[in-house]
C-alpha positions as CSV (number, residue, x, y, z in Angstrom):
1,M,61.7,-47.1,9.9
2,R,64.1,-44.7,11.3
3,E,62.9,-42.7,14.3
4,T,63.8,-39.1,15.0
5,P,66.4,-39.1,17.8
6,R,65.3,-37.4,21.0
7,S,67.2,-34.4,22.2
8,Q,69.9,-35.4,24.7
9,G,69.5,-34.1,28.2
10,T,72.2,-33.3,30.7
11,A,73.4,-35.7,33.3
12,G,71.4,-34.1,36.0
13,D,68.1,-34.2,34.2
14,A,65.4,-36.6,35.3
15,E,64.2,-39.4,33.1
16,P,61.9,-38.3,30.3
17,V,58.2,-38.3,31.2
18,L,55.6,-39.7,28.9
19,P,53.0,-37.3,27.5
20,Q,50.1,-36.8,29.9
21,P,46.5,-36.4,28.9
22,R,45.1,-32.8,28.7
23,P,43.4,-31.7,31.9
24,G,39.6,-31.7,32.0
25,C,37.3,-28.7,32.0
26,A,37.8,-28.2,35.7
27,L,41.6,-27.7,35.3
28,A,41.4,-26.0,31.9
29,H,39.6,-23.0,33.3
30,T,41.9,-22.6,36.3
31,T,42.9,-19.0,36.7
32,G,46.1,-18.3,34.9
33,A,46.3,-21.6,33.1
34,S,47.1,-21.8,29.5
35,G,44.1,-22.2,27.2
36,S,41.8,-21.5,30.1
37,G,38.9,-19.1,30.2
38,S,41.1,-16.5,32.1
39,P,41.5,-13.0,30.7
40,H,45.1,-13.9,29.8
41,R,46.2,-15.2,26.4
42,S,47.7,-18.7,26.1
43,D,51.1,-17.3,25.4
44,G,51.1,-15.3,28.6
45,R,50.5,-11.9,27.0
46,P,47.6,-9.8,28.2
47,P,44.8,-9.2,25.7
48,Q,44.9,-6.0,23.6
49,T,42.0,-4.4,25.6
50,P,41.9,-5.6,29.2
51,R,38.4,-5.9,30.6
52,G,39.2,-3.4,33.2
53,A,40.2,-0.8,30.7
54,R,37.1,-1.0,28.5
55,H,34.8,1.9,28.4
56,T,31.1,1.6,28.8
57,G,28.8,3.0,26.2
58,H,25.8,5.4,26.7
59,H,23.5,4.7,29.7
60,G,26.1,2.3,31.2
61,G,25.8,-0.3,28.4
62,P,28.7,-2.5,27.4
63,G,31.0,-1.3,24.7
64,T,34.5,-0.2,23.7
65,T,35.8,3.0,22.4
66,P,34.0,4.2,20.4
67,P,31.1,3.0,22.5
68,V,28.6,0.6,21.0
69,P,24.9,0.7,21.8
70,G,23.9,-0.6,25.2
71,S,20.5,-0.5,26.8
72,P,17.6,0.9,24.7
73,T,17.4,4.7,24.8
74,V,14.4,6.0,26.7
75,L,12.6,8.9,25.2
76,S,13.4,12.1,27.1
77,P,10.6,14.5,28.1
78,S,11.8,16.9,25.4
79,T,11.4,14.4,22.6
80,P,8.5,15.4,20.3
81,W,5.5,13.0,20.4
82,A,6.9,11.2,23.4
83,P,4.0,9.6,25.3
84,S,5.2,11.2,28.6
85,T,5.7,14.6,27.0
86,P,3.6,17.1,28.8
87,W,4.0,19.6,26.0
88,A,5.9,19.2,22.7
89,P,6.4,22.7,21.1
90,S,7.9,21.3,17.9
91,T,5.2,18.8,17.2
92,P,4.4,18.8,13.5
93,W,0.6,19.2,13.9
94,A,0.3,20.6,10.4
95,S,1.1,17.2,8.9
96,F,-2.5,16.2,9.6
97,V,-3.9,19.1,7.5
98,T,-1.7,19.2,4.4
99,P,-1.5,22.1,2.0
100,L,-3.0,19.8,-0.7
101,A,-6.1,19.2,1.4
102,L,-6.3,23.0,2.0
103,I,-6.3,23.7,-1.7
104,A,-8.9,21.0,-2.4
105,S,-11.1,22.4,0.4
106,L,-11.0,25.9,-1.1
107,A,-11.7,24.6,-4.6
108,L,-14.7,22.6,-3.4
109,L,-16.0,25.6,-1.5
110,A,-15.8,27.7,-4.6
111,L,-17.6,25.1,-6.7
112,C,-20.4,24.7,-4.2
113,T,-20.9,28.4,-3.9
114,W,-21.0,28.9,-7.6
115,Q,-23.5,26.0,-8.2
116,I,-25.8,27.2,-5.4
117,A,-25.7,30.9,-6.4
118,A,-26.2,30.1,-10.1
119,H,-28.9,27.4,-9.6
120,G,-26.6,24.9,-11.3
121,P,-27.2,21.2,-11.7
122,L,-25.3,20.4,-8.6
123,R,-27.9,22.4,-6.6
124,T,-30.7,20.3,-8.2
125,Y,-29.1,17.0,-7.2
126,D,-28.4,18.4,-3.7
127,E,-32.0,19.3,-3.1
128,R,-33.2,15.9,-4.3
129,L,-30.7,14.2,-1.9
130,G,-31.8,16.5,1.0
131,R,-35.5,15.6,0.5
132,A,-34.7,11.9,0.4
133,I,-32.7,12.1,3.7
134,A,-35.4,14.2,5.4
135,G,-38.0,11.6,4.5
136,S,-35.9,8.6,5.6
137,P,-37.0,6.4,8.5
138,F,-34.0,7.6,10.6
139,P,-35.3,8.3,14.1
140,S,-36.1,11.9,14.6
141,P,-35.1,12.2,18.3
142,V,-31.6,10.8,17.4
143,A,-31.4,13.2,14.6
144,E,-32.3,16.1,16.9
145,F,-29.6,15.0,19.3
146,L,-27.0,14.8,16.6
147,A,-27.9,18.2,15.2
148,D,-27.7,19.8,18.7
149,L,-24.0,18.7,18.9
150,G,-23.3,21.5,16.5
151,N,-24.9,24.1,18.7
152,T,-22.6,26.7,20.2
153,A,-23.9,25.8,23.6
154,V,-22.5,22.3,23.2
155,A,-19.4,22.5,20.9
156,V,-17.8,25.7,22.3
157,P,-17.7,24.5,25.9
158,V,-15.9,21.3,24.7
159,L,-13.3,23.4,23.0
160,A,-13.0,25.7,26.1
161,V,-12.3,22.7,28.3
162,A,-9.6,21.5,25.9
163,V,-8.1,25.0,25.6
164,G,-8.0,25.4,29.4
165,W,-6.5,22.0,30.1
166,V,-3.8,22.3,27.4
167,A,-2.9,25.8,28.6
168,W,-2.6,24.5,32.1
169,R,-0.4,21.6,31.1
170,A,1.8,23.8,28.9
171,R,2.3,26.4,31.6
172,R,3.0,23.8,34.2
173,A,5.7,22.3,31.9
174,G,7.3,25.7,31.4
175,A,6.8,25.7,27.6
176,P,7.8,28.9,25.8
177,R,4.8,30.9,24.6
178,W,2.5,28.3,26.2
179,W,-0.5,30.6,25.6
180,L,-0.1,30.6,21.8
181,P,-1.7,27.2,20.8
182,P,-4.8,27.7,23.0
183,L,-5.1,31.3,21.7
184,T,-5.0,30.2,18.1
185,A,-7.7,27.6,18.7
186,A,-9.9,30.3,20.4
187,V,-9.3,32.7,17.5
188,A,-10.3,30.0,15.0
189,M,-13.6,29.5,16.9
190,V,-14.3,33.2,16.9
191,A,-13.6,33.4,13.2
192,V,-16.4,31.0,12.4
193,P,-19.3,33.4,12.6
194,A,-17.2,36.1,11.0
195,L,-16.9,34.0,7.9
196,V,-20.3,32.2,7.9
197,V,-22.5,35.2,8.3
198,P,-21.3,37.1,5.2
199,F,-21.6,33.9,3.2
200,K,-25.2,33.4,4.3
201,A,-26.0,37.0,3.3
202,L,-24.2,36.7,0.0
203,V,-25.8,33.5,-1.3
204,D,-29.1,33.9,0.5
205,R,-30.2,30.3,-0.1
206,P,-33.7,29.2,0.9
207,G,-34.0,26.5,3.5
208,P,-35.4,23.0,2.9
209,P,-39.0,22.0,3.7
210,G,-39.4,21.7,7.4
211,P,-39.5,23.8,10.5
212,L,-37.6,26.6,8.9
213,A,-39.3,26.6,5.5
214,G,-39.6,30.0,3.9
215,E,-36.5,31.5,5.5
216,T,-33.3,32.2,3.8
217,G,-29.6,32.3,4.6
218,F,-28.8,28.6,5.0
219,F,-25.6,28.3,3.0
220,P,-23.2,27.4,4.6
221,S,-24.4,25.8,7.8
222,G,-23.3,27.6,11.0
223,H,-23.9,24.5,13.1
224,A,-21.7,22.3,10.9
225,A,-18.9,24.9,10.9
226,T,-19.1,25.3,14.6
227,A,-18.8,21.5,15.2
228,A,-16.0,21.1,12.7
229,V,-13.8,23.9,14.2
230,A,-14.7,23.3,17.8
231,Y,-14.1,19.5,17.8
232,G,-11.3,19.7,15.3
233,A,-9.3,22.3,17.1
234,A,-9.8,20.5,20.4
235,A,-8.4,17.4,18.8
236,L,-5.4,19.2,17.3
237,L,-4.6,20.6,20.8
238,L,-4.8,17.2,22.4
239,L,-2.8,15.3,19.8
240,P,0.7,16.0,21.3
241,L,-0.5,14.9,24.7
242,L,-1.7,11.5,23.6
243,R,0.1,8.3,22.9
244,P,0.7,7.6,19.2
245,R,-1.7,4.7,19.1
246,L,-4.6,7.0,20.3
247,R,-4.1,9.9,17.8
248,R,-5.6,8.3,14.7
249,P,-8.7,7.0,16.7
250,L,-9.2,10.6,18.0
251,L,-9.1,12.0,14.5
252,A,-11.4,9.3,13.2
253,A,-13.8,10.0,16.1
254,V,-13.9,13.7,15.2
255,A,-14.6,12.9,11.5
256,V,-17.4,10.6,12.4
257,L,-18.9,13.1,14.9
258,N,-19.0,15.8,12.2
259,L,-20.7,13.4,9.8
260,A,-23.3,12.6,12.4
261,V,-23.9,16.3,13.0
262,A,-24.4,16.9,9.3
263,A,-26.8,13.9,9.0
264,G,-28.8,15.2,11.9
265,L,-29.1,18.7,10.4
266,V,-30.3,17.4,7.0
267,R,-32.6,14.8,8.5
268,C,-34.3,17.4,10.7
269,G,-34.8,19.7,7.7
270,Y,-32.4,22.4,9.0
271,H,-30.0,22.4,6.1
272,W,-29.4,21.0,2.6
273,P,-26.5,18.5,2.3
274,L,-24.2,21.0,0.4
275,D,-24.7,23.5,3.2
276,T,-22.8,21.2,5.5
277,V,-20.2,20.3,2.9
278,A,-19.5,24.0,2.4
279,S,-19.1,24.5,6.1
280,W,-16.5,21.8,6.2
281,C,-14.6,23.4,3.3
282,L,-14.8,26.7,5.1
283,S,-13.5,25.2,8.3
284,G,-10.5,23.6,6.6
285,P,-8.4,26.8,6.4
286,L,-9.2,27.6,10.0
287,L,-8.1,24.1,11.2
288,W,-5.0,24.3,8.9
289,A,-4.1,27.7,10.5
290,V,-4.3,26.4,14.1
291,P,-1.2,24.1,13.9
292,R,0.6,26.5,11.6
293,M,0.2,29.4,14.0
294,S,0.8,27.3,17.1
295,R,4.1,25.8,16.0
296,L,6.8,26.8,18.4
297,R,10.5,26.4,18.0
298,G,12.5,26.2,21.2
299,G,12.2,29.4,23.2
300,G,12.0,31.8,20.2
């Protein structure tokens, strides 16, 4: 078999050297060596983007131009719903009280008022349920305690503490119109007797058998409305200051608290069940107005 002739060297060249084995890892990564891990290419040309010429991304993270994401972005204090946010003016509080719920609340209030005033079948079932709950073995001292949670002497101070604390935090954070959210919550609380008293006089419903038997003006319940607005408005004020994982438990606790107040009022014979339901429906528009009126946009 014919071999390919070797290229002829000059007279001064040394004898041809046999091929040597490729150096190991220690020599392969020597700085500047071909095929090594140095920043230079094997053909001697520099890479297209030298390491020293690369630009870092945001927050000092690695990247080229345009920058690629580096370290995770940390929420700034101005980010709405941030756990460390002392005050979030643009927080969408109204998402917790939707317009659909507002319409349903008003419709149910109209239905209850019509049935109670017209002595409809719903009133008959309501009074049967009220007598059954009043005669239940539920402990009376516990029922009295739960009913007292709807008293203005208990519920209003809770709202006042929340209003004062939120106002202090908002003013300290330099929020624009920091006084508006606490003010709307206070106005909603003041509006409770302004709405409940005319309803009581208009419907003039007699009370259930019990300590207030023979009196009238029980529809809707002032205690239930006071508890719903006071505790509900306090929760709406505190929501932007809480971590996301604590917001739903707070709303659930407020709902359970209002159910407990209603159960205590009916068990003690202070109200019929529909009296408390109508109070919740009447409180719905007030709680819906608190986040709507409190929503701030920037410094406007």
